[in-house]
PDB file with one MODEL, atoms N, CA, C and O in Angstrom:
MODEL        1
ATOM      1  N   MET A   1     -11.287  -3.724  26.425  1.00  0.00           N
ATOM      2  CA  MET A   1     -10.217  -2.834  26.245  1.00  0.00           C
ATOM      3  C   MET A   1     -10.175  -1.851  27.290  1.00  0.00           C
ATOM      4  O   MET A   1     -11.190  -1.413  27.832  1.00  0.00           O
ATOM      5  N   GLU A   2      -8.926  -1.482  27.593  1.00  0.00           N
ATOM      6  CA  GLU A   2      -8.633  -0.614  28.582  1.00  0.00           C
ATOM      7  C   GLU A   2      -9.053   0.845  28.183  1.00  0.00           C
ATOM      8  O   GLU A   2      -9.104   1.201  27.006  1.00  0.00           O
ATOM      9  N   SER A   3      -9.382   1.753  29.355  1.00  0.00           N
ATOM     10  CA  SER A   3      -9.741   2.955  29.055  1.00  0.00           C
ATOM     11  C   SER A   3      -8.441   3.855  28.885  1.00  0.00           C
ATOM     12  O   SER A   3      -7.343   3.567  29.361  1.00  0.00           O
ATOM     13  N   LYS A   4      -8.737   5.018  28.115  1.00  0.00           N
ATOM     14  CA  LYS A   4      -7.427   5.673  27.867  1.00  0.00           C
ATOM     15  C   LYS A   4      -7.227   6.758  29.230  1.00  0.00           C
ATOM     16  O   LYS A   4      -8.221   7.178  29.822  1.00  0.00           O
ATOM     17  N   SER A   5      -5.948   7.113  29.603  1.00  0.00           N
ATOM     18  CA  SER A   5      -5.768   8.146  30.552  1.00  0.00           C
ATOM     19  C   SER A   5      -6.023   9.506  30.152  1.00  0.00           C
ATOM     20  O   SER A   5      -5.833   9.768  28.965  1.00  0.00           O
ATOM     21  N   PRO A   6      -6.371  10.316  30.833  1.00  0.00           N
ATOM     22  CA  PRO A   6      -6.622  11.754  30.367  1.00  0.00           C
ATOM     23  C   PRO A   6      -5.449  12.267  29.407  1.00  0.00           C
ATOM     24  O   PRO A   6      -5.677  12.874  28.361  1.00  0.00           O
ATOM     25  N   LYS A   7      -4.194  11.962  29.869  1.00  0.00           N
ATOM     26  CA  LYS A   7      -3.109  12.364  28.974  1.00  0.00           C
ATOM     27  C   LYS A   7      -2.997  11.756  27.631  1.00  0.00           C
ATOM     28  O   LYS A   7      -2.686  12.500  26.701  1.00  0.00           O
ATOM     29  N   GLU A   8      -3.230  10.387  27.385  1.00  0.00           N
ATOM     30  CA  GLU A   8      -3.480   9.779  26.224  1.00  0.00           C
ATOM     31  C   GLU A   8      -4.493  10.434  25.436  1.00  0.00           C
ATOM     32  O   GLU A   8      -4.262  10.682  24.252  1.00  0.00           O
ATOM     33  N   ILE A   9      -5.604  10.743  25.977  1.00  0.00           N
ATOM     34  CA  ILE A   9      -6.791  11.537  25.182  1.00  0.00           C
ATOM     35  C   ILE A   9      -6.259  12.826  24.785  1.00  0.00           C
ATOM     36  O   ILE A   9      -6.500  13.201  23.638  1.00  0.00           O
ATOM     37  N   GLN A  10      -5.535  13.601  25.597  1.00  0.00           N
ATOM     38  CA  GLN A  10      -5.000  14.852  25.218  1.00  0.00           C
ATOM     39  C   GLN A  10      -3.993  14.760  24.029  1.00  0.00           C
ATOM     40  O   GLN A  10      -4.067  15.529  23.071  1.00  0.00           O
ATOM     41  N   VAL A  11      -3.075  13.810  24.134  1.00  0.00           N
ATOM     42  CA  VAL A  11      -2.143  13.593  22.982  1.00  0.00           C
ATOM     43  C   VAL A  11      -2.793  13.243  21.670  1.00  0.00           C
ATOM     44  O   VAL A  11      -2.460  13.760  20.603  1.00  0.00           O
ATOM     45  N   GLU A  12      -3.750  12.324  21.808  1.00  0.00           N
ATOM     46  CA  GLU A  12      -4.431  11.792  20.593  1.00  0.00           C
ATOM     47  C   GLU A  12      -5.171  13.066  19.970  1.00  0.00           C
ATOM     48  O   GLU A  12      -5.123  13.251  18.754  1.00  0.00           O
ATOM     49  N   GLU A  13      -5.849  13.932  20.810  1.00  0.00           N
ATOM     50  CA  GLU A  13      -6.358  15.146  20.260  1.00  0.00           C
ATOM     51  C   GLU A  13      -5.449  15.995  19.623  1.00  0.00           C
ATOM     52  O   GLU A  13      -5.681  16.369  18.473  1.00  0.00           O
ATOM     53  N   LYS A  14      -4.378  16.370  20.262  1.00  0.00           N
ATOM     54  CA  LYS A  14      -3.461  17.127  19.510  1.00  0.00           C
ATOM     55  C   LYS A  14      -2.898  16.654  18.184  1.00  0.00           C
ATOM     56  O   LYS A  14      -2.720  17.432  17.247  1.00  0.00           O
ATOM     57  N   ILE A  15      -2.608  15.281  18.124  1.00  0.00           N
ATOM     58  CA  ILE A  15      -2.196  14.661  16.936  1.00  0.00           C
ATOM     59  C   ILE A  15      -3.217  14.737  15.824  1.00  0.00           C
ATOM     60  O   ILE A  15      -2.984  14.918  14.629  1.00  0.00           O
ATOM     61  N   SER A  16      -4.546  14.546  16.492  1.00  0.00           N
ATOM     62  CA  SER A  16      -5.611  14.797  15.337  1.00  0.00           C
ATOM     63  C   SER A  16      -5.830  16.229  14.836  1.00  0.00           C
ATOM     64  O   SER A  16      -6.252  16.422  13.696  1.00  0.00           O
ATOM     65  N   ASP A  17      -5.578  17.128  15.587  1.00  0.00           N
ATOM     66  CA  ASP A  17      -5.625  18.570  15.278  1.00  0.00           C
ATOM     67  C   ASP A  17      -4.435  18.900  14.310  1.00  0.00           C
ATOM     68  O   ASP A  17      -4.592  19.718  13.403  1.00  0.00           O
ATOM     69  N   LEU A  18      -3.184  18.222  14.521  1.00  0.00           N
ATOM     70  CA  LEU A  18      -2.200  18.460  13.787  1.00  0.00           C
ATOM     71  C   LEU A  18      -2.312  17.826  12.378  1.00  0.00           C
ATOM     72  O   LEU A  18      -1.916  18.408  11.369  1.00  0.00           O
ATOM     73  N   VAL A  19      -2.860  16.636  12.374  1.00  0.00           N
ATOM     74  CA  VAL A  19      -3.107  15.822  11.113  1.00  0.00           C
ATOM     75  C   VAL A  19      -4.149  16.524  10.214  1.00  0.00           C
ATOM     76  O   VAL A  19      -3.978  16.680   9.005  1.00  0.00           O
ATOM     77  N   THR A  20      -5.212  16.924  10.874  1.00  0.00           N
ATOM     78  CA  THR A  20      -6.294  17.869  10.292  1.00  0.00           C
ATOM     79  C   THR A  20      -5.754  19.252   9.637  1.00  0.00           C
ATOM     80  O   THR A  20      -6.178  19.693   8.568  1.00  0.00           O
ATOM     81  N   LYS A  21      -4.727  19.892  10.454  1.00  0.00           N
ATOM     82  CA  LYS A  21      -4.232  21.070   9.948  1.00  0.00           C
ATOM     83  C   LYS A  21      -3.347  20.886   8.665  1.00  0.00           C
ATOM     84  O   LYS A  21      -3.391  21.686   7.731  1.00  0.00           O
ATOM     85  N   ILE A  22      -2.569  19.817   8.684  1.00  0.00           N
ATOM     86  CA  ILE A  22      -1.683  19.600   7.765  1.00  0.00           C
ATOM     87  C   ILE A  22      -2.467  19.082   6.286  1.00  0.00           C
ATOM     88  O   ILE A  22      -2.129  19.348   5.132  1.00  0.00           O
ATOM     89  N   VAL A  23      -3.488  18.351   6.708  1.00  0.00           N
ATOM     90  CA  VAL A  23      -4.342  17.888   5.585  1.00  0.00           C
ATOM     91  C   VAL A  23      -5.076  19.095   4.938  1.00  0.00           C
ATOM     92  O   VAL A  23      -5.166  19.216   3.717  1.00  0.00           O
ATOM     93  N   ASP A  24      -5.575  19.944   5.792  1.00  0.00           N
ATOM     94  CA  ASP A  24      -6.276  21.154   5.092  1.00  0.00           C
ATOM     95  C   ASP A  24      -5.189  22.097   4.419  1.00  0.00           C
ATOM     96  O   ASP A  24      -5.541  22.819   3.486  1.00  0.00           O
ATOM     97  N   GLY A  25      -3.984  22.106   4.834  1.00  0.00           N
ATOM     98  CA  GLY A  25      -3.121  23.029   4.107  1.00  0.00           C
ATOM     99  C   GLY A  25      -2.416  22.324   3.045  1.00  0.00           C
ATOM    100  O   GLY A  25      -1.872  23.063   2.224  1.00  0.00           O
ATOM    101  N   GLN A  26      -2.300  21.082   2.870  1.00  0.00           N
ATOM    102  CA  GLN A  26      -1.383  20.412   1.923  1.00  0.00           C
ATOM    103  C   GLN A  26      -2.083  19.427   0.911  1.00  0.00           C
ATOM    104  O   GLN A  26      -1.425  19.027  -0.049  1.00  0.00           O
ATOM    105  N   THR A  27      -3.251  19.060   1.064  1.00  0.00           N
ATOM    106  CA  THR A  27      -3.866  17.860   0.288  1.00  0.00           C
ATOM    107  C   THR A  27      -5.005  18.361  -0.533  1.00  0.00           C
ATOM    108  O   THR A  27      -5.748  17.536  -1.065  1.00  0.00           O
ATOM    109  N   SER A  28      -5.204  19.599  -0.679  1.00  0.00           N
ATOM    110  CA  SER A  28      -6.497  19.988  -1.453  1.00  0.00           C
ATOM    111  C   SER A  28      -7.825  19.421  -1.183  1.00  0.00           C
ATOM    112  O   SER A  28      -8.691  19.282  -2.046  1.00  0.00           O
ATOM    113  N   GLY A  29      -7.954  19.081   0.123  1.00  0.00           N
ATOM    114  CA  GLY A  29      -9.228  18.635   0.600  1.00  0.00           C
ATOM    115  C   GLY A  29      -9.358  17.079   0.741  1.00  0.00           C
ATOM    116  O   GLY A  29     -10.372  16.568   1.216  1.00  0.00           O
ATOM    117  N   ASP A  30      -8.278  16.350   0.305  1.00  0.00           N
ATOM    118  CA  ASP A  30      -8.330  14.881   0.304  1.00  0.00           C
ATOM    119  C   ASP A  30      -8.312  14.504   1.906  1.00  0.00           C
ATOM    120  O   ASP A  30      -7.387  14.820   2.654  1.00  0.00           O
ATOM    121  N   ASP A  31      -9.302  13.890   2.245  1.00  0.00           N
ATOM    122  CA  ASP A  31      -9.492  13.517   3.830  1.00  0.00           C
ATOM    123  C   ASP A  31      -8.791  12.151   4.087  1.00  0.00           C
ATOM    124  O   ASP A  31      -8.944  11.675   5.212  1.00  0.00           O
ATOM    125  N   LEU A  32      -8.013  11.438   3.152  1.00  0.00           N
ATOM    126  CA  LEU A  32      -7.618  10.123   3.428  1.00  0.00           C
ATOM    127  C   LEU A  32      -6.670  10.043   4.682  1.00  0.00           C
ATOM    128  O   LEU A  32      -6.801   9.170   5.540  1.00  0.00           O
ATOM    129  N   PRO A  33      -5.646  11.084   4.722  1.00  0.00           N
ATOM    130  CA  PRO A  33      -4.900  10.950   6.124  1.00  0.00           C
ATOM    131  C   PRO A  33      -5.659  11.053   7.308  1.00  0.00           C
ATOM    132  O   PRO A  33      -5.370  10.308   8.244  1.00  0.00           O
ATOM    133  N   VAL A  34      -6.616  11.888   7.418  1.00  0.00           N
ATOM    134  CA  VAL A  34      -7.479  12.016   8.574  1.00  0.00           C
ATOM    135  C   VAL A  34      -8.277  10.759   8.771  1.00  0.00           C
ATOM    136  O   VAL A  34      -8.537  10.408   9.922  1.00  0.00           O
ATOM    137  N   ARG A  35      -8.702  10.027   7.706  1.00  0.00           N
ATOM    138  CA  ARG A  35      -9.483   8.762   7.870  1.00  0.00           C
ATOM    139  C   ARG A  35      -8.648   7.661   8.363  1.00  0.00           C
ATOM    140  O   ARG A  35      -9.057   6.855   9.199  1.00  0.00           O
ATOM    141  N   LEU A  36      -7.227   7.621   7.733  1.00  0.00           N
ATOM    142  CA  LEU A  36      -6.372   6.633   8.156  1.00  0.00           C
ATOM    143  C   LEU A  36      -5.764   6.896   9.764  1.00  0.00           C
ATOM    144  O   LEU A  36      -5.591   5.936  10.515  1.00  0.00           O
ATOM    145  N   TRP A  37      -5.502   8.139  10.139  1.00  0.00           N
ATOM    146  CA  TRP A  37      -5.234   8.332  11.458  1.00  0.00           C
ATOM    147  C   TRP A  37      -6.428   7.834  12.408  1.00  0.00           C
ATOM    148  O   TRP A  37      -6.199   7.132  13.393  1.00  0.00           O
ATOM    149  N   THR A  38      -7.710   8.243  12.047  1.00  0.00           N
ATOM    150  CA  THR A  38      -8.784   7.862  12.974  1.00  0.00           C
ATOM    151  C   THR A  38      -8.942   6.263  12.931  1.00  0.00           C
ATOM    152  O   THR A  38      -9.340   5.670  13.934  1.00  0.00           O
ATOM    153  N   HIS A  39      -8.663   5.670  11.901  1.00  0.00           N
ATOM    154  CA  HIS A  39      -8.797   4.182  11.813  1.00  0.00           C
ATOM    155  C   HIS A  39      -7.632   3.575  12.720  1.00  0.00           C
ATOM    156  O   HIS A  39      -7.921   2.746  13.583  1.00  0.00           O
ATOM    157  N   LEU A  40      -6.320   3.989  12.524  1.00  0.00           N
ATOM    158  CA  LEU A  40      -5.312   3.623  13.404  1.00  0.00           C
ATOM    159  C   LEU A  40      -5.571   3.756  14.828  1.00  0.00           C
ATOM    160  O   LEU A  40      -5.447   2.799  15.593  1.00  0.00           O
ATOM    161  N   ARG A  41      -5.934   4.936  15.210  1.00  0.00           N
ATOM    162  CA  ARG A  41      -5.997   5.301  16.586  1.00  0.00           C
ATOM    163  C   ARG A  41      -7.094   4.295  17.315  1.00  0.00           C
ATOM    164  O   ARG A  41      -6.971   3.966  18.495  1.00  0.00           O
ATOM    165  N   ASN A  42      -8.137   3.864  16.504  1.00  0.00           N
ATOM    166  CA  ASN A  42      -9.193   3.134  17.092  1.00  0.00           C
ATOM    167  C   ASN A  42      -9.050   1.768  16.893  1.00  0.00           C
ATOM    168  O   ASN A  42      -9.999   1.065  17.240  1.00  0.00           O
ATOM    169  N   HIS A  43      -7.967   1.184  16.359  1.00  0.00           N
ATOM    170  CA  HIS A  43      -7.665  -0.269  15.977  1.00  0.00           C
ATOM    171  C   HIS A  43      -7.254  -1.019  17.345  1.00  0.00           C
ATOM    172  O   HIS A  43      -6.270  -0.670  17.997  1.00  0.00           O
ATOM    173  N   GLN A  44      -7.964  -1.911  17.659  1.00  0.00           N
ATOM    174  CA  GLN A  44      -7.791  -2.612  18.900  1.00  0.00           C
ATOM    175  C   GLN A  44      -6.372  -3.271  19.006  1.00  0.00           C
ATOM    176  O   GLN A  44      -5.713  -3.216  20.045  1.00  0.00           O
ATOM    177  N   GLU A  45      -5.934  -3.915  17.831  1.00  0.00           N
ATOM    178  CA  GLU A  45      -4.700  -4.704  17.833  1.00  0.00           C
ATOM    179  C   GLU A  45      -3.644  -3.592  18.017  1.00  0.00           C
ATOM    180  O   GLU A  45      -2.819  -3.729  18.920  1.00  0.00           O
ATOM    181  N   ILE A  46      -3.612  -2.519  17.236  1.00  0.00           N
ATOM    182  CA  ILE A  46      -2.508  -1.467  17.440  1.00  0.00           C
ATOM    183  C   ILE A  46      -2.461  -1.020  18.829  1.00  0.00           C
ATOM    184  O   ILE A  46      -1.365  -0.818  19.353  1.00  0.00           O
ATOM    185  N   ALA A  47      -3.660  -0.827  19.541  1.00  0.00           N
ATOM    186  CA  ALA A  47      -3.609  -0.342  20.724  1.00  0.00           C
ATOM    187  C   ALA A  47      -3.074  -1.632  21.837  1.00  0.00           C
ATOM    188  O   ALA A  47      -2.651  -1.360  22.961  1.00  0.00           O
ATOM    189  N   ALA A  48      -3.158  -2.790  21.407  1.00  0.00           N
ATOM    190  CA  ALA A  48      -2.711  -3.765  22.181  1.00  0.00           C
ATOM    191  C   ALA A  48      -1.128  -3.761  22.080  1.00  0.00           C
ATOM    192  O   ALA A  48      -0.416  -3.871  23.078  1.00  0.00           O
ATOM    193  N   MET A  49      -0.695  -3.641  20.937  1.00  0.00           N
ATOM    194  CA  MET A  49       0.815  -3.522  20.636  1.00  0.00           C
ATOM    195  C   MET A  49       1.537  -2.302  21.361  1.00  0.00           C
ATOM    196  O   MET A  49       2.698  -2.413  21.756  1.00  0.00           O
ATOM    197  N   GLN A  50       0.778  -1.102  21.523  1.00  0.00           N
ATOM    198  CA  GLN A  50       1.292  -0.161  22.080  1.00  0.00           C
ATOM    199  C   GLN A  50       1.250  -0.308  23.570  1.00  0.00           C
ATOM    200  O   GLN A  50       2.142   0.247  24.213  1.00  0.00           O
ATOM    201  N   ASN A  51       0.313  -0.994  24.204  1.00  0.00           N
ATOM    202  CA  ASN A  51       0.358  -1.239  25.597  1.00  0.00           C
ATOM    203  C   ASN A  51       1.474  -2.260  25.945  1.00  0.00           C
ATOM    204  O   ASN A  51       2.100  -2.140  26.998  1.00  0.00           O
ATOM    205  N   TYR A  52       1.736  -3.295  25.041  1.00  0.00           N
ATOM    206  CA  TYR A  52       2.739  -4.188  25.469  1.00  0.00           C
ATOM    207  C   TYR A  52       3.993  -3.476  25.155  1.00  0.00           C
ATOM    208  O   TYR A  52       4.902  -3.783  25.928  1.00  0.00           O
ATOM    209  N   ALA A  53       4.292  -2.664  24.299  1.00  0.00           N
ATOM    210  CA  ALA A  53       5.504  -1.840  24.208  1.00  0.00           C
ATOM    211  C   ALA A  53       5.781  -1.062  25.337  1.00  0.00           C
ATOM    212  O   ALA A  53       6.921  -0.927  25.780  1.00  0.00           O
ATOM    213  N   ASN A  54       4.662  -0.481  25.881  1.00  0.00           N
ATOM    214  CA  ASN A  54       4.865   0.393  27.068  1.00  0.00           C
ATOM    215  C   ASN A  54       5.250  -0.515  28.296  1.00  0.00           C
ATOM    216  O   ASN A  54       6.098  -0.113  29.093  1.00  0.00           O
ATOM    217  N   MET A  55       4.709  -1.587  28.436  1.00  0.00           N
ATOM    218  CA  MET A  55       4.873  -2.530  29.566  1.00  0.00           C
ATOM    219  C   MET A  55       6.430  -3.038  29.539  1.00  0.00           C
ATOM    220  O   MET A  55       7.108  -3.188  30.556  1.00  0.00           O
ATOM    221  N   VAL A  56       6.836  -3.254  28.332  1.00  0.00           N
ATOM    222  CA  VAL A  56       8.168  -3.715  28.164  1.00  0.00           C
ATOM    223  C   VAL A  56       9.285  -2.721  28.413  1.00  0.00           C
ATOM    224  O   VAL A  56      10.310  -3.011  29.029  1.00  0.00           O
ATOM    225  N   SER A  57       9.016  -1.504  27.884  1.00  0.00           N
ATOM    226  CA  SER A  57       9.731  -0.311  28.347  1.00  0.00           C
ATOM    227  C   SER A  57       9.727   0.029  29.764  1.00  0.00           C
ATOM    228  O   SER A  57      10.755   0.387  30.339  1.00  0.00           O
ATOM    229  N   ILE A  58       8.693  -0.065  30.290  1.00  0.00           N
ATOM    230  CA  ILE A  58       8.575   0.164  31.875  1.00  0.00           C
ATOM    231  C   ILE A  58       9.548  -0.916  32.576  1.00  0.00           C
ATOM    232  O   ILE A  58      10.353  -0.574  33.443  1.00  0.00           O
ATOM    233  N   GLY A  59       9.410  -2.229  32.138  1.00  0.00           N
ATOM    234  CA  GLY A  59      10.159  -3.249  32.868  1.00  0.00           C
ATOM    235  C   GLY A  59      11.778  -3.140  32.494  1.00  0.00           C
ATOM    236  O   GLY A  59      12.589  -3.541  33.328  1.00  0.00           O
ATOM    237  N   ARG A  60      12.184  -2.653  31.371  1.00  0.00           N
ATOM    238  CA  ARG A  60      13.456  -2.427  30.859  1.00  0.00           C
ATOM    239  C   ARG A  60      14.254  -1.339  31.717  1.00  0.00           C
ATOM    240  O   ARG A  60      15.445  -1.408  32.021  1.00  0.00           O
ATOM    241  N   LEU A  61      13.366  -0.334  32.041  1.00  0.00           N
ATOM    242  CA  LEU A  61      13.797   0.839  32.848  1.00  0.00           C
ATOM    243  C   LEU A  61      13.906   0.625  34.354  1.00  0.00           C
ATOM    244  O   LEU A  61      14.395   1.429  35.148  1.00  0.00           O
ATOM    245  N   GLY A  62      13.381  -0.573  34.640  1.00  0.00           N
ATOM    246  CA  GLY A  62      13.470  -0.943  36.141  1.00  0.00           C
ATOM    247  C   GLY A  62      12.395  -0.288  36.984  1.00  0.00           C
ATOM    248  O   GLY A  62      12.587  -0.128  38.189  1.00  0.00           O
ATOM    249  N   LEU A  63      11.359   0.067  36.443  1.00  0.00           N
ATOM    250  CA  LEU A  63      10.212   0.609  37.056  1.00  0.00           C
ATOM    251  C   LEU A  63       9.014  -0.280  37.217  1.00  0.00           C
ATOM    252  O   LEU A  63       8.756  -1.175  36.413  1.00  0.00           O
ATOM    253  N   ASN A  64       8.285  -0.011  38.278  1.00  0.00           N
ATOM    254  CA  ASN A  64       7.046  -0.709  38.394  1.00  0.00           C
ATOM    255  C   ASN A  64       5.950  -0.070  37.666  1.00  0.00           C
ATOM    256  O   ASN A  64       6.209   0.850  36.890  1.00  0.00           O
ATOM    257  N   ALA A  65       4.682  -0.494  37.856  1.00  0.00           N
ATOM    258  CA  ALA A  65       3.480  -0.128  36.973  1.00  0.00           C
ATOM    259  C   ALA A  65       3.267   1.294  37.481  1.00  0.00           C
ATOM    260  O   ALA A  65       2.642   2.009  36.698  1.00  0.00           O
ATOM    261  N   LYS A  66       3.631   1.824  38.562  1.00  0.00           N
ATOM    262  CA  LYS A  66       3.281   3.196  38.918  1.00  0.00           C
ATOM    263  C   LYS A  66       4.454   4.051  38.503  1.00  0.00           C
ATOM    264  O   LYS A  66       4.478   5.201  38.942  1.00  0.00           O
ATOM    265  N   GLY A  67       5.363   3.669  37.767  1.00  0.00           N
ATOM    266  CA  GLY A  67       6.466   4.490  37.434  1.00  0.00           C
ATOM    267  C   GLY A  67       7.460   4.696  38.331  1.00  0.00           C
ATOM    268  O   GLY A  67       8.370   5.465  38.023  1.00  0.00           O
ATOM    269  N   ILE A  68       7.455   4.047  39.589  1.00  0.00           N
ATOM    270  CA  ILE A  68       8.461   4.265  40.513  1.00  0.00           C
ATOM    271  C   ILE A  68       9.516   3.141  40.453  1.00  0.00           C
ATOM    272  O   ILE A  68       9.248   1.952  40.279  1.00  0.00           O
ATOM    273  N   ALA A  69      10.803   3.684  40.625  1.00  0.00           N
ATOM    274  CA  ALA A  69      11.941   2.664  40.486  1.00  0.00           C
ATOM    275  C   ALA A  69      11.797   1.566  41.625  1.00  0.00           C
ATOM    276  O   ALA A  69      11.719   1.825  42.825  1.00  0.00           O
ATOM    277  N   SER A  70      11.774   0.385  41.097  1.00  0.00           N
ATOM    278  CA  SER A  70      11.672  -0.735  42.178  1.00  0.00           C
ATOM    279  C   SER A  70      12.840  -0.821  43.146  1.00  0.00           C
ATOM    280  O   SER A  70      12.663  -1.192  44.306  1.00  0.00           O
ATOM    281  N   ASP A  71      13.998  -0.489  42.689  1.00  0.00           N
ATOM    282  CA  ASP A  71      15.052  -0.480  43.695  1.00  0.00           C
ATOM    283  C   ASP A  71      14.996   0.605  44.543  1.00  0.00           C
ATOM    284  O   ASP A  71      15.519   0.411  45.641  1.00  0.00           O
ATOM    285  N   SER A  72      14.508   1.699  44.350  1.00  0.00           N
ATOM    286  CA  SER A  72      14.431   2.777  45.260  1.00  0.00           C
ATOM    287  C   SER A  72      13.229   2.534  46.262  1.00  0.00           C
ATOM    288  O   SER A  72      13.195   3.107  47.351  1.00  0.00           O
ATOM    289  N   GLU A  73      12.323   1.725  45.874  1.00  0.00           N
ATOM    290  CA  GLU A  73      11.323   1.424  46.955  1.00  0.00           C
ATOM    291  C   GLU A  73      11.794   0.495  47.965  1.00  0.00           C
ATOM    292  O   GLU A  73      11.388   0.523  49.127  1.00  0.00           O
ATOM    293  N   ASN A  74      12.762  -0.431  47.467  1.00  0.00           N
ATOM    294  CA  ASN A  74      13.356  -1.387  48.250  1.00  0.00           C
ATOM    295  C   ASN A  74      14.175  -0.644  49.209  1.00  0.00           C
ATOM    296  O   ASN A  74      14.117  -0.962  50.397  1.00  0.00           O
ATOM    297  N   GLU A  75      14.911   0.287  48.829  1.00  0.00           N
ATOM    298  CA  GLU A  75      16.049   1.025  49.402  1.00  0.00           C
ATOM    299  C   GLU A  75      15.331   1.749  50.732  1.00  0.00           C
ATOM    300  O   GLU A  75      15.718   1.731  51.901  1.00  0.00           O
ATOM    301  N   VAL A  76      14.342   2.287  50.243  1.00  0.00           N
ATOM    302  CA  VAL A  76      13.460   3.066  51.365  1.00  0.00           C
ATOM    303  C   VAL A  76      13.011   2.217  52.375  1.00  0.00           C
ATOM    304  O   VAL A  76      13.007   2.640  53.531  1.00  0.00           O
ATOM    305  N   ALA A  77      12.574   0.915  52.086  1.00  0.00           N
ATOM    306  CA  ALA A  77      12.092   0.033  53.076  1.00  0.00           C
ATOM    307  C   ALA A  77      13.081  -0.441  53.925  1.00  0.00           C
ATOM    308  O   ALA A  77      12.846  -0.718  55.101  1.00  0.00           O
ATOM    309  N   MET A  78      14.385  -0.573  53.306  1.00  0.00           N
ATOM    310  CA  MET A  78      15.545  -1.110  54.188  1.00  0.00           C
ATOM    311  C   MET A  78      16.098   0.003  55.028  1.00  0.00           C
ATOM    312  O   MET A  78      16.537  -0.258  56.148  1.00  0.00           O
ATOM    313  N   THR A  79      16.106   1.288  54.536  1.00  0.00           N
ATOM    314  CA  THR A  79      16.415   2.375  55.381  1.00  0.00           C
ATOM    315  C   THR A  79      15.576   2.577  56.522  1.00  0.00           C
ATOM    316  O   THR A  79      16.026   2.713  57.660  1.00  0.00           O
ATOM    317  N   THR A  80      14.188   2.601  56.187  1.00  0.00           N
ATOM    318  CA  THR A  80      13.269   2.634  57.354  1.00  0.00           C
ATOM    319  C   THR A  80      13.372   1.746  58.410  1.00  0.00           C
ATOM    320  O   THR A  80      13.204   2.046  59.592  1.00  0.00           O
ATOM    321  N   GLY A  81      13.724   0.354  57.861  1.00  0.00           N
ATOM    322  CA  GLY A  81      13.970  -0.775  58.986  1.00  0.00           C
ATOM    323  C   GLY A  81      15.211  -0.519  59.790  1.00  0.00           C
ATOM    324  O   GLY A  81      15.290  -1.097  60.874  1.00  0.00           O
ATOM    325  N   LEU A  82      16.214   0.286  59.404  1.00  0.00           N
ATOM    326  CA  LEU A  82      17.294   0.521  60.133  1.00  0.00           C
ATOM    327  C   LEU A  82      17.240   1.597  61.144  1.00  0.00           C
ATOM    328  O   LEU A  82      18.019   1.650  62.096  1.00  0.00           O
ATOM    329  N   PHE A  83      16.224   2.524  60.896  1.00  0.00           N
ATOM    330  CA  PHE A  83      16.033   3.612  61.970  1.00  0.00           C
ATOM    331  C   PHE A  83      14.685   3.409  62.705  1.00  0.00           C
ATOM    332  O   PHE A  83      14.197   4.341  63.345  1.00  0.00           O
ATOM    333  N   THR A  84      14.170   2.381  62.635  1.00  0.00           N
ATOM    334  CA  THR A  84      12.917   2.122  63.578  1.00  0.00           C
ATOM    335  C   THR A  84      13.275   1.152  64.665  1.00  0.00           C
ATOM    336  O   THR A  84      12.434   0.822  65.501  1.00  0.00           O
TER     337      THR A  84
ENDMDL
END
């Protein structure tokens, strides 16, 4: 399984804190929502679906894996060729 980026870890920690805060304030101590969130975020099949959805989104936006528009990259290369 792929390792998570620092941003992914940060987002998951913020969600965990929020879930814990909501659970503490609204469920009279029932920790089922926290256990469910922990299970979902560590589930390999869900992680695979999230990664697939991210790759599809990147492709539909016309970006490469680095988040750079592919067309822009090609335009820079052609422009550089004109002026050299």
